[in-house]
A tleap script that builds the chain and sets N, CA, C and O, in Angstrom:
source leaprc.protein.ff14SB
mol = sequence {
  NMET THR LEU PHE MET LEU ILE GLN ASN LYS
  SER LEU SER PHE GLN GLY ASP LEU ARG GLY
  ILE LEU PHE ALA VAL LEU VAL GLY ILE CYS
  GLY THR VAL ALA SER LEU VAL PHE PHE ILE
  ALA VAL GLY LYS GLY LYS VAL ALA ASN VAL
  VAL SER VAL THR SER ILE TYR PRO LEU ILE
  THR ILE LEU LEU SER ALA LEU PHE LEU LYS
  GLU ALA ILE THR LEU PRO GLN ILE ILE GLY
  VAL LEU PHE ALA ILE ILE ALA VAL ILE LEU
  SER ALA CTYR
}
set mol.1.N position { 0.856 -1.139 0.034 }
set mol.1.CA position { 0.035 0.030 -0.026 }
set mol.1.C position { 0.855 1.336 0.098 }
set mol.1.O position { 0.499 2.405 -0.398 }
set mol.2.N position { 1.975 1.145 0.803 }
set mol.2.CA position { 2.787 2.409 0.899 }
set mol.2.C position { 3.507 2.680 -0.509 }
set mol.2.O position { 3.680 3.820 -0.941 }
set mol.3.N position { 3.881 1.590 -1.137 }
set mol.3.CA position { 4.526 1.686 -2.514 }
set mol.3.C position { 3.480 2.326 -3.491 }
set mol.3.O position { 3.802 3.252 -4.236 }
set mol.4.N position { 2.250 1.815 -3.461 }
set mol.4.CA position { 1.240 2.390 -4.346 }
set mol.4.C position { 1.038 3.810 -4.065 }
set mol.4.O position { 0.975 4.574 -5.028 }
set mol.5.N position { 0.929 4.264 -2.885 }
set mol.5.CA position { 0.739 5.663 -2.574 }
set mol.5.C position { 1.908 6.499 -2.965 }
set mol.5.O position { 1.717 7.652 -3.351 }
set mol.6.N position { 3.134 5.982 -2.889 }
set mol.6.CA position { 4.329 6.713 -3.385 }
set mol.6.C position { 4.273 6.806 -4.910 }
set mol.6.O position { 4.711 7.816 -5.460 }
set mol.7.N position { 3.807 5.899 -5.546 }
set mol.7.CA position { 3.683 5.844 -7.034 }
set mol.7.C position { 2.648 6.832 -7.499 }
set mol.7.O position { 2.924 7.553 -8.459 }
set mol.8.N position { 1.515 6.925 -6.919 }
set mol.8.CA position { 0.478 7.701 -7.229 }
set mol.8.C position { 0.587 9.207 -6.930 }
set mol.8.O position { 0.098 10.071 -7.658 }
set mol.9.N position { 1.227 9.432 -5.867 }
set mol.9.CA position { 1.410 10.769 -5.334 }
set mol.9.C position { 2.616 11.599 -6.042 }
set mol.9.O position { 3.744 11.496 -5.560 }
set mol.10.N position { 2.412 12.343 -7.071 }
set mol.10.CA position { 3.514 12.947 -7.762 }
set mol.10.C position { 4.095 14.108 -7.012 }
set mol.10.O position { 5.266 14.446 -7.186 }
set mol.11.N position { 3.270 14.736 -6.158 }
set mol.11.CA position { 3.819 15.970 -5.423 }
set mol.11.C position { 4.437 15.627 -4.064 }
set mol.11.O position { 4.602 16.499 -3.211 }
set mol.12.N position { 4.781 14.335 -3.873 }
set mol.12.CA position { 5.342 13.899 -2.509 }
set mol.12.C position { 6.794 14.295 -2.502 }
set mol.12.O position { 7.589 14.016 -3.400 }
set mol.13.N position { 7.077 14.996 -1.366 }
set mol.13.CA position { 8.587 15.358 -1.245 }
set mol.13.C position { 8.959 14.864 0.087 }
set mol.13.O position { 8.223 14.960 1.069 }
set mol.14.N position { 10.272 14.264 0.086 }
set mol.14.CA position { 10.818 13.844 1.285 }
set mol.14.C position { 11.568 14.860 2.033 }
set mol.14.O position { 12.545 15.441 1.560 }
set mol.15.N position { 11.091 15.069 3.226 }
set mol.15.CA position { 11.822 16.111 4.140 }
set mol.15.C position { 11.907 15.462 5.500 }
set mol.15.O position { 11.013 14.757 5.968 }
set mol.16.N position { 13.049 15.752 6.101 }
set mol.16.CA position { 13.322 15.199 7.440 }
set mol.16.C position { 14.783 15.263 7.643 }
set mol.16.O position { 15.593 15.526 6.754 }
set mol.17.N position { 15.064 15.004 8.877 }
set mol.17.CA position { 16.545 15.019 9.284 }
set mol.17.C position { 17.040 13.630 9.307 }
set mol.17.O position { 16.271 12.677 9.435 }
set mol.18.N position { 18.285 13.509 9.187 }
set mol.18.CA position { 18.880 12.242 9.110 }
set mol.18.C position { 18.727 11.333 10.370 }
set mol.18.O position { 18.675 10.106 10.290 }
set mol.19.N position { 18.656 12.053 11.578 }
set mol.19.CA position { 18.423 11.317 12.745 }
set mol.19.C position { 17.063 10.563 12.760 }
set mol.19.O position { 16.959 9.394 13.134 }
set mol.20.N position { 16.030 11.330 12.322 }
set mol.20.CA position { 14.723 10.731 12.272 }
set mol.20.C position { 14.687 9.484 11.301 }
set mol.20.O position { 14.102 8.441 11.591 }
set mol.21.N position { 15.332 9.685 10.185 }
set mol.21.CA position { 15.360 8.503 9.205 }
set mol.21.C position { 16.111 7.319 9.820 }
set mol.21.O position { 15.685 6.173 9.670 }
set mol.22.N position { 17.189 7.577 10.490 }
set mol.22.CA position { 17.939 6.561 11.094 }
set mol.22.C position { 17.099 5.793 12.164 }
set mol.22.O position { 17.108 4.564 12.222 }
set mol.23.N position { 16.377 6.577 13.003 }
set mol.23.CA position { 15.479 5.922 13.995 }
set mol.23.C position { 14.394 5.048 13.321 }
set mol.23.O position { 14.088 3.944 13.771 }
set mol.24.N position { 13.814 5.607 12.194 }
set mol.24.CA position { 12.811 4.876 11.559 }
set mol.24.C position { 13.374 3.506 10.940 }
set mol.24.O position { 12.706 2.472 10.918 }
set mol.25.N position { 14.568 3.608 10.484 }
set mol.25.CA position { 15.149 2.365 9.910 }
set mol.25.C position { 15.493 1.445 11.071 }
set mol.25.O position { 15.293 0.238 10.943 }
set mol.26.N position { 15.995 1.936 12.186 }
set mol.26.CA position { 16.316 1.054 13.296 }
set mol.26.C position { 15.035 0.407 13.881 }
set mol.26.O position { 15.043 -0.757 14.282 }
set mol.27.N position { 13.911 1.213 13.917 }
set mol.27.CA position { 12.674 0.625 14.380 }
set mol.27.C position { 12.209 -0.524 13.435 }
set mol.27.O position { 11.730 -1.564 13.889 }
set mol.28.N position { 12.368 -0.297 12.120 }
set mol.28.CA position { 12.006 -1.271 11.153 }
set mol.28.C position { 12.884 -2.644 11.308 }
set mol.28.O position { 12.368 -3.760 11.243 }
set mol.29.N position { 14.201 -2.426 11.511 }
set mol.29.CA position { 15.036 -3.517 11.740 }
set mol.29.C position { 14.786 -4.286 13.032 }
set mol.29.O position { 14.789 -5.517 13.045 }
set mol.30.N position { 14.575 -3.560 14.094 }
set mol.30.CA position { 14.206 -4.166 15.355 }
set mol.30.C position { 12.885 -4.946 15.316 }
set mol.30.O position { 12.786 -6.026 15.898 }
set mol.31.N position { 11.847 -4.387 14.617 }
set mol.31.CA position { 10.547 -5.068 14.513 }
set mol.31.C position { 10.726 -6.409 13.632 }
set mol.31.O position { 10.123 -7.443 13.920 }
set mol.32.N position { 11.558 -6.310 12.596 }
set mol.32.CA position { 11.789 -7.451 11.795 }
set mol.32.C position { 12.471 -8.521 12.583 }
set mol.32.O position { 12.029 -9.668 12.530 }
set mol.33.N position { 13.541 -8.223 13.326 }
set mol.33.CA position { 14.310 -9.167 14.127 }
set mol.33.C position { 13.342 -9.728 15.218 }
set mol.33.O position { 13.332 -10.940 15.434 }
set mol.34.N position { 12.572 -8.925 15.874 }
set mol.34.CA position { 11.653 -9.433 16.864 }
set mol.34.C position { 10.648 -10.443 16.263 }
set mol.34.O position { 10.369 -11.467 16.887 }
set mol.35.N position { 10.130 -10.183 15.121 }
set mol.35.CA position { 9.212 -11.125 14.388 }
set mol.35.C position { 9.831 -12.423 14.119 }
set mol.35.O position { 9.233 -13.482 14.308 }
set mol.36.N position { 11.160 -12.332 13.630 }
set mol.36.CA position { 11.839 -13.646 13.261 }
set mol.36.C position { 12.150 -14.377 14.534 }
set mol.36.O position { 11.993 -15.597 14.557 }
set mol.37.N position { 12.562 -13.756 15.559 }
set mol.37.CA position { 12.796 -14.512 16.823 }
set mol.37.C position { 11.573 -15.020 17.349 }
set mol.37.O position { 11.636 -16.129 17.879 }
set mol.38.N position { 10.398 -14.398 17.310 }
set mol.38.CA position { 9.127 -14.885 17.689 }
set mol.38.C position { 8.758 -16.191 17.003 }
set mol.38.O position { 8.360 -17.171 17.634 }
set mol.39.N position { 8.914 -16.159 15.615 }
set mol.39.CA position { 8.594 -17.279 14.802 }
set mol.39.C position { 9.552 -18.511 15.064 }
set mol.39.O position { 9.155 -19.675 15.003 }
set mol.40.N position { 10.819 -18.153 15.354 }
set mol.40.CA position { 11.745 -19.244 15.751 }
set mol.40.C position { 11.336 -19.921 17.009 }
set mol.40.O position { 11.331 -21.146 17.133 }
set mol.41.N position { 10.972 -19.024 18.001 }
set mol.41.CA position { 10.543 -19.565 19.267 }
set mol.41.C position { 9.286 -20.425 19.174 }
set mol.41.O position { 9.158 -21.439 19.861 }
set mol.42.N position { 8.332 -19.990 18.286 }
set mol.42.CA position { 7.135 -20.734 18.085 }
set mol.42.C position { 7.531 -22.087 17.512 }
set mol.42.O position { 7.004 -23.114 17.940 }
set mol.43.N position { 8.436 -22.107 16.567 }
set mol.43.CA position { 8.878 -23.374 15.909 }
set mol.43.C position { 9.596 -24.371 16.898 }
set mol.43.O position { 9.610 -25.586 16.703 }
set mol.44.N position { 10.171 -23.775 17.938 }
set mol.44.CA position { 10.976 -24.686 18.887 }
set mol.44.C position { 10.197 -24.983 20.156 }
set mol.44.O position { 10.532 -25.969 20.813 }
set mol.45.N position { 9.203 -24.233 20.555 }
set mol.45.CA position { 8.488 -24.479 21.726 }
set mol.45.C position { 6.962 -24.622 21.482 }
set mol.45.O position { 6.488 -24.703 20.348 }
set mol.46.N position { 6.208 -24.647 22.647 }
set mol.46.CA position { 4.917 -24.696 22.630 }
set mol.46.C position { 4.240 -23.219 22.370 }
set mol.46.O position { 4.600 -22.232 23.011 }
set mol.47.N position { 3.345 -23.184 21.484 }
set mol.47.CA position { 2.891 -21.801 21.161 }
set mol.47.C position { 2.202 -21.109 22.307 }
set mol.47.O position { 2.259 -19.886 22.429 }
set mol.48.N position { 1.533 -21.909 23.171 }
set mol.48.CA position { 0.902 -21.278 24.370 }
set mol.48.C position { 1.961 -20.633 25.205 }
set mol.48.O position { 1.797 -19.510 25.682 }
set mol.49.N position { 3.035 -21.331 25.381 }
set mol.49.CA position { 4.114 -20.857 26.277 }
set mol.49.C position { 4.749 -19.656 25.630 }
set mol.49.O position { 4.922 -18.663 26.337 }
set mol.50.N position { 5.099 -19.631 24.428 }
set mol.50.CA position { 5.742 -18.620 23.728 }
set mol.50.C position { 4.978 -17.300 23.745 }
set mol.50.O position { 5.503 -16.229 24.049 }
set mol.51.N position { 3.652 -17.461 23.383 }
set mol.51.CA position { 2.714 -16.231 23.407 }
set mol.51.C position { 2.544 -15.781 24.775 }
set mol.51.O position { 2.443 -14.565 24.939 }
set mol.52.N position { 2.491 -16.584 25.842 }
set mol.52.CA position { 2.334 -16.100 27.174 }
set mol.52.C position { 3.529 -15.265 27.665 }
set mol.52.O position { 3.405 -14.232 28.324 }
set mol.53.N position { 4.738 -15.827 27.270 }
set mol.53.CA position { 5.962 -15.111 27.721 }
set mol.53.C position { 6.074 -13.778 26.980 }
set mol.53.O position { 6.397 -12.766 27.603 }
set mol.54.N position { 5.799 -13.745 25.581 }
set mol.54.CA position { 5.842 -12.528 24.788 }
set mol.54.C position { 4.845 -11.540 25.109 }
set mol.54.O position { 5.013 -10.346 24.861 }
set mol.55.N position { 3.763 -12.029 25.680 }
set mol.55.CA position { 2.601 -11.074 25.991 }
set mol.55.C position { 2.923 -10.163 27.304 }
set mol.55.O position { 2.147 -9.250 27.587 }
set mol.56.N position { 3.938 -10.390 28.010 }
set mol.56.CA position { 4.221 -9.630 29.145 }
set mol.56.C position { 5.206 -8.529 28.831 }
set mol.56.O position { 5.908 -8.049 29.721 }
set mol.57.N position { 5.270 -8.109 27.537 }
set mol.57.CA position { 6.280 -7.030 27.270 }
set mol.57.C position { 5.894 -5.695 27.943 }
set mol.57.O position { 6.781 -4.850 28.062 }
set mol.58.N position { 4.725 -5.444 28.368 }
set mol.58.CA position { 4.417 -4.197 29.145 }
set mol.58.C position { 5.283 -4.152 30.504 }
set mol.58.O position { 5.588 -3.083 31.032 }
set mol.59.N position { 5.613 -5.276 30.968 }
set mol.59.CA position { 6.566 -5.337 32.137 }
set mol.59.C position { 7.926 -4.541 31.856 }
set mol.59.O position { 8.417 -3.775 32.686 }
set mol.60.N position { 8.453 -4.788 30.664 }
set mol.60.CA position { 9.644 -4.079 30.217 }
set mol.60.C position { 9.355 -2.601 30.226 }
set mol.60.O position { 10.176 -1.815 30.700 }
set mol.61.N position { 8.212 -2.204 29.717 }
set mol.61.CA position { 7.858 -0.729 29.639 }
set mol.61.C position { 7.805 -0.062 31.003 }
set mol.61.O position { 8.242 1.069 31.216 }
set mol.62.N position { 7.256 -0.820 31.881 }
set mol.62.CA position { 7.129 -0.344 33.217 }
set mol.62.C position { 8.508 -0.168 33.961 }
set mol.62.O position { 8.765 0.825 34.642 }
set mol.63.N position { 9.308 -1.146 33.781 }
set mol.63.CA position { 10.666 -1.147 34.407 }
set mol.63.C position { 11.494 -0.121 33.735 }
set mol.63.O position { 12.247 0.561 34.430 }
set mol.64.N position { 11.430 0.068 32.406 }
set mol.64.CA position { 12.291 1.176 31.704 }
set mol.64.C position { 11.813 2.574 32.034 }
set mol.64.O position { 12.594 3.520 32.138 }
set mol.65.N position { 10.483 2.674 32.198 }
set mol.65.CA position { 10.018 3.994 32.559 }
set mol.65.C position { 10.404 4.383 33.980 }
set mol.65.O position { 10.609 5.562 34.269 }
set mol.66.N position { 10.501 3.432 34.837 }
set mol.66.CA position { 10.964 3.738 36.195 }
set mol.66.C position { 12.518 3.996 36.237 }
set mol.66.O position { 13.016 4.774 37.051 }
set mol.67.N position { 13.180 3.362 35.399 }
set mol.67.CA position { 14.698 3.386 35.348 }
set mol.67.C position { 15.056 4.698 34.633 }
set mol.67.O position { 15.819 5.472 35.211 }
set mol.68.N position { 14.574 5.004 33.440 }
set mol.68.CA position { 15.008 6.169 32.668 }
set mol.68.C position { 14.217 7.450 32.851 }
set mol.68.O position { 14.746 8.562 32.824 }
set mol.69.N position { 12.896 7.232 33.041 }
set mol.69.CA position { 12.011 8.509 33.193 }
set mol.69.C position { 11.767 8.805 34.633 }
set mol.69.O position { 11.075 9.782 34.918 }
set mol.70.N position { 12.317 7.983 35.646 }
set mol.70.CA position { 12.113 8.209 37.049 }
set mol.70.C position { 10.583 8.217 37.380 }
set mol.70.O position { 10.162 8.927 38.293 }
set mol.71.N position { 9.803 7.471 36.681 }
set mol.71.CA position { 8.368 7.406 37.036 }
set mol.71.C position { 8.205 6.509 38.257 }
set mol.71.O position { 8.996 5.582 38.428 }
set mol.72.N position { 7.287 6.727 39.047 }
set mol.72.CA position { 7.069 5.924 40.261 }
set mol.72.C position { 6.206 4.661 39.847 }
set mol.72.O position { 5.229 4.788 39.109 }
set mol.73.N position { 6.568 3.561 40.305 }
set mol.73.CA position { 5.745 2.340 40.048 }
set mol.73.C position { 4.738 2.274 41.216 }
set mol.73.O position { 5.058 2.254 42.404 }
set mol.74.N position { 3.507 2.245 40.738 }
set mol.74.CA position { 2.384 2.264 41.810 }
set mol.74.C position { 2.085 0.890 42.298 }
set mol.74.O position { 2.512 -0.078 41.668 }
set mol.75.N position { 1.392 0.745 43.361 }
set mol.75.CA position { 0.975 -0.549 44.000 }
set mol.75.C position { 0.144 -1.317 42.976 }
set mol.75.O position { 0.394 -2.510 42.801 }
set mol.76.N position { -0.758 -0.759 42.337 }
set mol.76.CA position { -1.552 -1.648 41.311 }
set mol.76.C position { -0.682 -2.066 40.171 }
set mol.76.O position { -0.936 -3.150 39.646 }
set mol.77.N position { 0.300 -1.357 39.726 }
set mol.77.CA position { 1.268 -1.855 38.723 }
set mol.77.C position { 2.065 -2.997 39.164 }
set mol.77.O position { 2.275 -3.961 38.428 }
set mol.78.N position { 2.545 -2.893 40.445 }
set mol.78.CA position { 3.337 -3.966 41.104 }
set mol.78.C position { 2.462 -5.222 41.147 }
set mol.78.O position { 2.920 -6.309 40.795 }
set mol.79.N position { 1.196 -5.074 41.581 }
set mol.79.CA position { 0.293 -6.233 41.633 }
set mol.79.C position { 0.043 -6.878 40.313 }
set mol.79.O position { 0.057 -8.099 40.157 }
set mol.80.N position { -0.188 -6.000 39.357 }
set mol.80.CA position { -0.358 -6.455 37.903 }
set mol.80.C position { 0.798 -7.201 37.398 }
set mol.80.O position { 0.625 -8.259 36.792 }
set mol.81.N position { 2.076 -6.671 37.630 }
set mol.81.CA position { 3.242 -7.320 37.130 }
set mol.81.C position { 3.397 -8.665 37.784 }
set mol.81.O position { 3.753 -9.618 37.092 }
set mol.82.N position { 3.153 -8.811 39.080 }
set mol.82.CA position { 3.181 -10.041 39.918 }
set mol.82.C position { 2.205 -11.079 39.324 }
set mol.82.O position { 2.552 -12.251 39.183 }
set mol.83.N position { 0.981 -10.634 38.979 }
set mol.83.CA position { -0.044 -11.472 38.477 }
set mol.83.C position { 0.365 -11.960 37.110 }
set mol.83.O position { 0.163 -13.129 36.781 }
set mol.84.N position { 0.959 -11.045 36.274 }
set mol.84.CA position { 1.443 -11.475 34.924 }
set mol.84.C position { 2.483 -12.497 34.988 }
set mol.84.O position { 2.438 -13.448 34.207 }
set mol.85.N position { 3.454 -12.380 35.885 }
set mol.85.CA position { 4.516 -13.296 36.005 }
set mol.85.C position { 3.943 -14.608 36.474 }
set mol.85.O position { 4.319 -15.639 35.917 }
set mol.86.N position { 2.999 -14.656 37.525 }
set mol.86.CA position { 2.436 -15.865 37.995 }
set mol.86.C position { 1.635 -16.552 36.778 }
set mol.86.O position { 1.742 -17.758 36.556 }
set mol.87.N position { 0.859 -15.733 36.040 }
set mol.87.CA position { 0.172 -16.323 34.951 }
set mol.87.C position { 0.978 -16.989 33.902 }
set mol.87.O position { 0.557 -17.982 33.309 }
set mol.88.N position { 2.212 -16.417 33.652 }
set mol.88.CA position { 3.136 -17.089 32.721 }
set mol.88.C position { 3.621 -18.311 33.370 }
set mol.88.O position { 3.675 -19.335 32.689 }
set mol.89.N position { 3.971 -18.334 34.562 }
set mol.89.CA position { 4.595 -19.635 35.226 }
set mol.89.C position { 3.411 -20.679 35.199 }
set mol.89.O position { 3.605 -21.827 34.800 }
set mol.90.N position { 2.314 -20.289 35.588 }
set mol.90.CA position { 1.131 -21.188 35.604 }
set mol.90.C position { 0.802 -21.826 34.136 }
set mol.90.O position { 0.502 -23.008 33.969 }
set mol.91.N position { 0.896 -20.956 33.217 }
set mol.91.CA position { 0.567 -21.412 31.835 }
set mol.91.C position { 1.616 -22.385 31.259 }
set mol.91.O position { 1.359 -23.086 30.279 }
set mol.92.N position { 2.762 -22.408 31.871 }
set mol.92.CA position { 3.801 -23.309 31.371 }
set mol.92.C position { 3.552 -24.726 31.865 }
set mol.92.O position { 4.195 -25.658 31.382 }
set mol.93.N position { 2.621 -24.921 32.834 }
set mol.93.CA position { 2.355 -26.286 33.332 }
set mol.93.C position { 1.162 -26.945 32.783 }
set mol.93.O position { 0.865 -28.084 33.142 }
savepdb mol mol.pdb
quit
Protein backbone atom coordinates (compact mmCIF):
# COMPACT_ATOMS: atom_id res chain seq x y z
CA UNK A 1 0.00 0.00 0.00
CA UNK A 2 2.83 2.38 0.82
CA UNK A 3 4.49 1.68 -2.51
CA UNK A 4 1.19 2.32 -4.32
CA UNK A 5 0.76 5.65 -2.53
CA UNK A 6 4.32 6.70 -3.38
CA UNK A 7 3.78 5.90 -7.05
CA UNK A 8 0.41 7.67 -7.26
CA UNK A 9 1.39 10.82 -5.38
CA UNK A 10 3.48 12.93 -7.77
CA UNK A 11 3.83 15.90 -5.42
CA UNK A 12 5.31 13.93 -2.54
CA UNK A 13 8.53 15.36 -1.24
CA UNK A 14 10.81 13.76 1.30
CA UNK A 15 11.79 16.07 4.10
CA UNK A 16 13.32 15.21 7.41
CA UNK A 17 16.52 15.05 9.26
CA UNK A 18 18.98 12.22 9.11
CA UNK A 19 18.44 11.31 12.77
CA UNK A 20 14.71 10.72 12.25
CA UNK A 21 15.37 8.56 9.20
CA UNK A 22 17.97 6.57 11.14
CA UNK A 23 15.51 5.95 13.99
CA UNK A 24 12.83 4.86 11.52
CA UNK A 25 15.22 2.39 9.91
CA UNK A 26 16.31 1.07 13.33
CA UNK A 27 12.69 0.59 14.38
CA UNK A 28 12.04 -1.37 11.19
CA UNK A 29 15.10 -3.55 11.73
CA UNK A 30 14.21 -4.21 15.38
CA UNK A 31 10.63 -5.09 14.47
CA UNK A 32 11.80 -7.50 11.78
CA UNK A 33 14.29 -9.17 14.11
CA UNK A 34 11.64 -9.44 16.85
CA UNK A 35 9.22 -11.11 14.45
CA UNK A 36 11.86 -13.57 13.28
CA UNK A 37 12.83 -14.45 16.85
CA UNK A 38 9.14 -14.92 17.73
CA UNK A 39 8.61 -17.31 14.82
CA UNK A 40 11.77 -19.25 15.70
CA UNK A 41 10.53 -19.55 19.30
CA UNK A 42 7.11 -20.75 18.10
CA UNK A 43 8.87 -23.35 15.96
CA UNK A 44 10.94 -24.65 18.86
CA UNK A 45 8.48 -24.46 21.75
CA UNK A 46 4.82 -24.69 22.59
CA UNK A 47 2.83 -21.85 21.09
CA UNK A 48 0.89 -21.25 24.33
CA UNK A 49 4.11 -20.81 26.29
CA UNK A 50 5.77 -18.56 23.71
CA UNK A 51 2.74 -16.31 23.41
CA UNK A 52 2.37 -16.14 27.19
CA UNK A 53 5.95 -15.05 27.67
CA UNK A 54 5.93 -12.53 24.83
CA UNK A 55 2.64 -11.03 25.99
CA UNK A 56 4.20 -9.63 29.15
CA UNK A 57 6.23 -7.04 27.24
CA UNK A 58 4.47 -4.17 29.13
CA UNK A 59 6.56 -5.31 32.11
CA UNK A 60 9.65 -4.08 30.24
CA UNK A 61 7.93 -0.74 29.60
CA UNK A 62 7.11 -0.30 33.28
CA UNK A 63 10.65 -1.14 34.36
CA UNK A 64 12.29 1.10 31.73
CA UNK A 65 9.98 4.01 32.56
CA UNK A 66 10.97 3.71 36.21
CA UNK A 67 14.65 3.43 35.33
CA UNK A 68 15.02 6.12 32.66
CA UNK A 69 12.06 8.45 33.20
CA UNK A 70 12.10 8.20 37.00
CA UNK A 71 8.37 7.37 37.05
CA UNK A 72 7.06 5.89 40.26
CA UNK A 73 5.77 2.34 40.08
CA UNK A 74 2.40 2.25 41.80
CA UNK A 75 1.03 -0.56 43.92
CA UNK A 76 -1.56 -1.58 41.28
CA UNK A 77 1.25 -1.82 38.71
CA UNK A 78 3.32 -3.98 41.04
CA UNK A 79 0.34 -6.25 41.68
CA UNK A 80 -0.38 -6.42 37.94
CA UNK A 81 3.24 -7.34 37.18
CA UNK A 82 3.21 -10.05 39.83
CA UNK A 83 -0.05 -11.49 38.49
CA UNK A 84 1.37 -11.45 34.95
CA UNK A 85 4.50 -13.31 36.04
CA UNK A 86 2.41 -15.84 38.00
CA UNK A 87 0.15 -16.32 34.96
CA UNK A 88 3.11 -17.06 32.70
CA UNK A 89 4.51 -19.55 35.20
CA UNK A 90 1.14 -21.26 35.59
CA UNK A 91 0.56 -21.42 31.84
CA UNK A 92 3.81 -23.34 31.42
CA UNK A 93 2.38 -26.30 33.34
